[in-house]
KEVO-849100 format. One record per residue: residue number from 1; x, y, z of N, C-alpha, C in turn; residue in three letters. Coordinates in steps of 0.2 Angstrom, whole numbers, plus 5000, padded with zeros to 4 digits. Example, Ala and Ser with C-alpha at 12.3 -4.5 7.8 and 13.67 -1.06 7.14 Angstrom:
BEGIN
+-----+------+------+------+-------+-------+-------+------+------+------+-----+
:   k : n.xx : n.yy : n.zz : ca.xx : ca.yy : ca.zz : c.xx : c.yy : c.zz :   r :
+-----+------+------+------+-------+-------+-------+------+------+------+-----+
:   1 : 5066 : 4972 : 5039 :  5062 :  4978 :  5039 : 5066 : 4984 : 5039 : ala :
:   2 : 5064 : 4989 : 5035 :  5068 :  4995 :  5036 : 5064 : 5000 : 5039 : ser :
+-----+------+------+------+-------+-------+-------+------+------+------+-----+
# end
This chain:
BEGIN
+-----+------+------+------+-------+-------+-------+------+------+------+-----+
:   k : n.xx : n.yy : n.zz : ca.xx : ca.yy : ca.zz : c.xx : c.yy : c.zz :   r :
+-----+------+------+------+-------+-------+-------+------+------+------+-----+
:   1 : 5040 : 5038 : 5061 :  5039 :  5031 :  5060 : 5036 : 5031 : 5054 : met :
:   2 : 5037 : 5027 : 5048 :  5033 :  5028 :  5043 : 5031 : 5021 : 5038 : tyr :
:   3 : 5027 : 5020 : 5036 :  5024 :  5013 :  5032 : 5025 : 5014 : 5026 : phe :
:   4 : 5026 : 5007 : 5023 :  5025 :  5006 :  5016 : 5020 : 5002 : 5016 : val :
:   5 : 5015 : 5000 : 5011 :  5011 :  4997 :  5011 : 5008 : 4994 : 5005 : tyr :
:   6 : 5005 : 4989 : 5005 :  5003 :  4986 :  4999 : 4993 : 4985 : 5001 : leu :
:   7 : 4990 : 4985 : 4996 :  4984 :  4985 :  4997 : 4981 : 4981 : 4991 : leu :
:   8 : 4975 : 4977 : 4992 :  4973 :  4972 :  4986 : 4967 : 4977 : 4985 : glu :
:   9 : 4965 : 4979 : 4978 :  4959 :  4982 :  4978 : 4953 : 4978 : 4977 : cys :
:  10 : 4946 : 4979 : 4976 :  4941 :  4975 :  4974 : 4942 : 4970 : 4969 : ala :
:  11 : 4944 : 4974 : 4964 :  4947 :  4971 :  4956 : 4953 : 4966 : 4957 : asp :
:  12 : 4953 : 4965 : 4961 :  4960 :  4960 :  4963 : 4968 : 4964 : 4962 : lys :
:  13 : 4967 : 4969 : 4958 :  4974 :  4975 :  4958 : 4977 : 4976 : 4963 : ser :
:  14 : 4984 : 4977 : 4965 :  4987 :  4979 :  4970 : 4991 : 4987 : 4969 : leu :
:  15 : 4989 : 4989 : 4975 :  4991 :  4997 :  4976 : 4997 : 4997 : 4981 : tyr :
:  16 : 5003 : 5000 : 4979 :  5009 :  5003 :  4984 : 5009 : 5009 : 4985 : val :
:  17 : 5009 : 5010 : 4992 :  5008 :  5017 :  4994 : 5013 : 5018 : 5000 : gly :
:  18 : 5016 : 5024 : 5002 :  5018 :  5026 :  5009 : 5013 : 5030 : 5013 : ser :
:  19 : 5016 : 5031 : 5020 :  5013 :  5036 :  5024 : 5014 : 5036 : 5030 : thr :
:  20 : 5014 : 5040 : 5035 :  5016 :  5041 :  5041 : 5011 : 5037 : 5047 : asn :
:  21 : 5005 : 5038 : 5045 :  4999 :  5035 :  5049 : 4994 : 5031 : 5043 : asp :
:  22 : 4996 : 5025 : 5045 :  4993 :  5019 :  5042 : 4986 : 5018 : 5043 : leu :
:  23 : 4985 : 5020 : 5048 :  4977 :  5018 :  5050 : 4973 : 5024 : 5047 : glu :
:  24 : 4974 : 5030 : 5046 :  4971 :  5035 :  5044 : 4971 : 5037 : 5037 : lys :
:  25 : 4977 : 5033 : 5033 :  4977 :  5032 :  5025 : 4973 : 5027 : 5023 : arg :
:  26 : 4972 : 5020 : 5027 :  4968 :  5015 :  5025 : 4960 : 5017 : 5025 : leu :
:  27 : 4960 : 5020 : 5029 :  4952 :  5026 :  5031 : 4952 : 5030 : 5023 : his :
:  28 : 4957 : 5034 : 5022 :  4954 :  5038 :  5017 : 4954 : 5034 : 5010 : ala :
:  29 : 4959 : 5028 : 5009 :  4957 :  5024 :  5004 : 4952 : 5021 : 5002 : his :
:  30 : 4948 : 5020 : 5009 :  4943 :  5015 :  5009 : 4936 : 5022 : 5009 : asn :
:  31 : 4936 : 5027 : 5011 :  4930 :  5031 :  5012 : 4930 : 5039 : 5012 : his :
:  32 : 4935 : 5040 : 5008 :  4937 :  5049 :  5008 : 4937 : 5051 : 5001 : leu :
:  33 : 4936 : 5056 : 4999 :  4938 :  5059 :  4994 : 4946 : 5058 : 4993 : lys :
:  34 : 4949 : 5061 : 5000 :  4956 :  5061 :  4999 : 4961 : 5055 : 4998 : ser :
:  35 : 4957 : 5050 : 4997 :  4960 :  5042 :  4995 : 4964 : 5042 : 4986 : gly :
:  36 : 4968 : 5039 : 4985 :  4971 :  5040 :  4980 : 4966 : 5039 : 4974 : ala :
:  37 : 4965 : 5043 : 4969 :  4961 :  5040 :  4961 : 4960 : 5032 : 4963 : his :
:  38 : 4967 : 5029 : 4961 :  4966 :  5023 :  4959 : 4962 : 5018 : 4963 : tyr :
:  39 : 4962 : 5019 : 4970 :  4959 :  5014 :  4974 : 4953 : 5017 : 4975 : thr :
:  40 : 4951 : 5025 : 4975 :  4943 :  5025 :  4975 : 4939 : 5022 : 4971 : lys :
:  41 : 4941 : 5021 : 4965 :  4938 :  5018 :  4958 : 4939 : 5011 : 4961 : ile :
:  42 : 4940 : 5007 : 4965 :  4942 :  5000 :  4966 : 4941 : 4998 : 4973 : arg :
:  43 : 4937 : 5003 : 4976 :  4935 :  5001 :  4983 : 4931 : 4993 : 4983 : arg :
:  44 : 4931 : 4991 : 4987 :  4934 :  4992 :  4995 : 4942 : 4989 : 4994 : pro :
:  45 : 4946 : 4991 : 4998 :  4953 :  4991 :  4997 : 4955 : 4985 : 5004 : val :
:  46 : 4959 : 4982 : 5003 :  4961 :  4979 :  5010 : 4969 : 4977 : 5011 : val :
:  47 : 4972 : 4980 : 5017 :  4978 :  4979 :  5018 : 4981 : 4972 : 5016 : leu :
:  48 : 4985 : 4971 : 5013 :  4988 :  4965 :  5012 : 4996 : 4964 : 5016 : arg :
:  49 : 5000 : 4969 : 5014 :  5006 :  4968 :  5019 : 5008 : 4978 : 5019 : tyr :
:  50 : 5013 : 4978 : 5025 :  5016 :  4982 :  5026 : 5022 : 4981 : 5031 : ser :
:  51 : 5025 : 4988 : 5029 :  5032 :  4988 :  5033 : 5033 : 4996 : 5037 : glu :
:  52 : 5038 : 4995 : 5042 :  5040 :  5000 :  5045 : 5047 : 5003 : 5045 : arg :
:  53 : 5047 : 5010 : 5042 :  5055 :  5012 :  5042 : 5055 : 5017 : 5046 : val :
:  54 : 5060 : 5021 : 5046 :  5061 :  5028 :  5050 : 5060 : 5032 : 5048 : arg :
:  55 : 5062 : 5033 : 5041 :  5064 :  5040 :  5038 : 5058 : 5041 : 5033 : thr :
:  56 : 5055 : 5047 : 5030 :  5050 :  5047 :  5024 : 5055 : 5046 : 5019 : tyr :
:  57 : 5062 : 5047 : 5020 :  5064 :  5046 :  5012 : 5066 : 5038 : 5011 : ala :
:  58 : 5067 : 5036 : 5017 :  5067 :  5028 :  5017 : 5061 : 5025 : 5014 : lys :
:  59 : 5055 : 5027 : 5015 :  5048 :  5025 :  5015 : 5046 : 5026 : 5008 : ala :
:  60 : 5050 : 5032 : 5005 :  5049 :  5033 :  4995 : 5052 : 5029 : 4993 : arg :
:  61 : 5059 : 5026 : 4995 :  5063 :  5024 :  4991 : 5062 : 5017 : 4991 : lys :
:  62 : 5058 : 5015 : 4996 :  5056 :  5006 :  4998 : 5049 : 5007 : 4993 : arg :
:  63 : 5045 : 5011 : 4993 :  5038 :  5012 :  4990 : 5041 : 5011 : 4983 : glu :
:  64 : 5045 : 5014 : 4981 :  5047 :  5014 :  4973 : 5050 : 5008 : 4970 : ala :
:  65 : 5054 : 5004 : 4976 :  5056 :  4997 :  4975 : 5050 : 4992 : 4973 : glu :
:  66 : 5045 : 4993 : 4978 :  5039 :  4988 :  4977 : 5036 : 4990 : 4971 : leu :
:  67 : 5034 : 4996 : 4970 :  5030 :  4998 :  4964 : 5034 : 4994 : 4956 : lys :
:  68 : 5040 : 4993 : 4957 :  5044 :  4991 :  4952 : 5043 : 4983 : 4951 : arg :
:  69 : 5042 : 4980 : 4957 :  5041 :  4972 :  4957 : 5035 : 4971 : 4952 : leu :
:  70 : 5035 : 4965 : 4950 :  5030 :  4960 :  4945 : 5026 : 4960 : 4951 : lys :
:  71 : 5019 : 4958 : 4947 :  5013 :  4956 :  4952 : 5015 : 4948 : 4955 : arg :
:  72 : 5019 : 4944 : 4953 :  5019 :  4940 :  4955 : 5024 : 4940 : 4962 : glu :
:  73 : 5028 : 4945 : 4960 :  5033 :  4946 :  4966 : 5030 : 4950 : 4971 : glu :
:  74 : 5025 : 4953 : 4971 :  5021 :  4957 :  4975 : 5017 : 4951 : 4980 : lys :
:  75 : 5014 : 4947 : 4977 :  5011 :  4942 :  4981 : 5015 : 4936 : 4984 : ile :
:  76 : 5021 : 4936 : 4981 :  5026 :  4932 :  4986 : 5027 : 4936 : 4992 : lys :
:  77 : 5027 : 4942 : 4990 :  5030 :  4947 :  4998 : 5024 : 4945 : 5003 : leu :
:  78 : 5019 : 4946 : 5000 :  5012 :  4947 :  5004 : 5013 : 4940 : 5007 : ile :
:  79 : 5014 : 4934 : 5004 :  5013 :  4929 :  5008 : 5020 : 4926 : 5012 : his :
:  80 : 5026 : 4929 : 5011 :  5030 :  4927 :  5014 : 5030 : 4932 : 5020 : asp :
:  81 : 5028 : 4938 : 5020 :  5027 :  4943 :  5025 : 5021 : 4942 : 5032 : gly :
:  82 : 5019 : 4937 : 5030 :  5014 :  4933 :  5034 : 5016 : 4928 : 5040 : lys :
+-----+------+------+------+-------+-------+-------+------+------+------+-----+
# end
């Protein structure tokens, strides 16, 4: 099982990523050097949205789709997904 996720950073910017261990990845984004550089300099980050997908290929494809969305579309996804 894989996850595609959307984070809100401390500066209110949005970050999209994918992983096979969401809890571990969120910890890395907030606490470790192994977190993405983008989020490392914008801590803390908060999980705002996630989707489960079955394969790595589908996770990467969905991640790319979400990254192409405009900010307003990502915010709508966050609100509609809850």
